GUKOLMI-155478 format. One record per residue (C-alpha): x, y, z; residue in one letter. Coordinates in steps of 0.25 Angstrom, whole numbers, plus 5000, padded with zeros to 4 digits. Layout:
% residues N
XYZA;...
% end
This chain:
% residues 253
463847165173X;462447215173X;462247365172X;461547425183X;460247495180X;460147645182X;459247675194X;457947735191X;457847875196X;456647905205X;456148035211X;455848035226X;455148115236X;456048185247X;455648175262X;454648275266X;455248385276X;454848355290X;453848255295X;452848215285X;451348235289X;450548115293X;449548125283X;450048195270X;448948275263X;449748355253X;451248355247X;452148455241X;453148395232X;454448495231X;455148495218X;456548545218X;457248615206X;458048545195X;458748565183X;458248575168X;459048455164X;459848355172X;459848205173X;460548205186X;459948155199X;459548275208X;460448295220X;459948275234X;460048425236X;459148455224X;457948485232X;458448625236X;458248715248X;457048785242X;456248655240X;456548605254X;456248725261X;454848735254X;454648585258X;454948615272X;454048745272X;452848665266X;453048545275X;452848635287X;451748705281X;450948595277X;451248485288X;449948495295X;449248485282X;449948355279X;450948405268X;452148325264X;453248385255X;454248315247X;455448355239X;455448285225X;456848225222X;456948215207X;457548105199X;458348205190X;458848345192X;458248395178X;456948415172X;457548355159X;456648405148X;455448325145X;455848225156X;455348325166X;455948235177X;455648335188X;454248345184X;454148195183X;454748185197X;453748285202X;452548195196X;453148075203X;453248145216X;451748175215X;451448035212X;452347985224X;451548085233X;450248015229X;450847885231X;451347915246X;450248015250X;449047985242X;448048095237X;448648215242X;448948355235X;450348385230X;451048515228X;452248515219X;453248625223X;454448645214X;455648735213X;456348775200X;456248645191X;455448585202X;454448695199X;454348655185X;454148505190X;453048545199X;452248615188X;452448495178X;451948395189X;450848475194X;449848405186X;450048285195X;448648245201X;449148255215X;449648395213X;448748515217X;449848625218X;451148665212X;452248765216X;453348805207X;454448895213X;455448955203X;454948855193X;455948815181X;455248815168X;455848805154X;455948925145X;454748935136X;454948875122X;453948875111X;454448735105X;454248675119X;452948655127X;452648745138X;452748705152X;451448625156X;450348695164X;449148615163X;449548515173X;449348625184X;447948645182X;447148615195X;448448645203X;448848765211X;450148815206X;451148915212X;452348965205X;453449055212X;454549125204X;455649225208X;455649345198X;457249335198X;457349195195X;458449175186X;458449025185X;456949005181X;456249105174X;455049165182X;454349205169X;454249065164X;453549025177X;452549145175X;452249095161X;451948955166X;451048995177X;450349085168X;450048965159X;449648875171X;448748985176X;447948975163X;447648825167X;447548845182X;447148965190X;447848915202X;449248955198X;449949065204X;451449115203X;452249205213X;453449295209X;454549315219X;455049445215X;456649465214X;456849315219X;457649215212X;457549065208X;457649015222X;456649115228X;457549135240X;457249275242X;455849255245X;455949115250X;454949125262X;453949185253X;454049075243X;453948965253X;452749045260X;452049055246X;452248905243X;451848865256X;450548945255X;450248895241X;450548745244X;449748735257X;448548805250X;448748705238X;448848575246X;448048605258X;447048715255X;447648815264X;447248965261X;448249025251X;448849155254X;448249275247X;449449295237X;449249145232X;447749165231X;447949295223X;449049235214X;448149115211X;446949205209X;447549305200X;447549305185X;448849295178X;449849355178X;449549415193X;449449275199X;450749225192X;451549345196X;451249365211X;452349415218X;452749345231X;452649455242X;453849465251X;453449405265X;452449315259X;452049205269X;452149295282X;450649315281X;450149225271X;448649225274X;447649335271X;
% end
């Protein structure tokens, strides 16, 4: 009896929340968290509430500008060392956006391990901006090469991290942002004081900050003063910018 071949795993784009705009002029790819090592298939629920809430928020904010948002469904749960499966799937997703929509600007927005994937895949030619929320980054090891940052040149980059995150070290995201800032002035990082990995305590502020950044990066909308200041400030000021309580209630100057 002939052996059945193992089906090839493929990544895919989830359905956009709400009605898709008639003419798409920008796309946000939402990258959920993952595990450090796992060959298992992601569960249908892997795209957590945080990513879905962000997708709905951005879809509403950008619909009139022609924004489409898609959750990226990975092939594997894990990053898996040098395979970097999640980053490869993020790159595939950017290629798929170009195939579907043509020459449009793409923002990669990731949470946890998805934040690491967004940063790695940020060099894709269609990507003009990257958002990394509570990004998982490996401990620094003198024997291993540091996380790459050169691919972020020419992109706008926003990192957001809770100061009480016990799952992903906020100091590691600060150090990566500091290295990235040397190659690219359009990098900023906000600290959410006393918040944890899920950024639940200041959820509305984080959503408002991300919306402000993404709409500015993709569609040229005016950025709020705090984001402008964070991008313009030299390190470490623009990389330890506190996210003010109530951010978003009166964004514009």
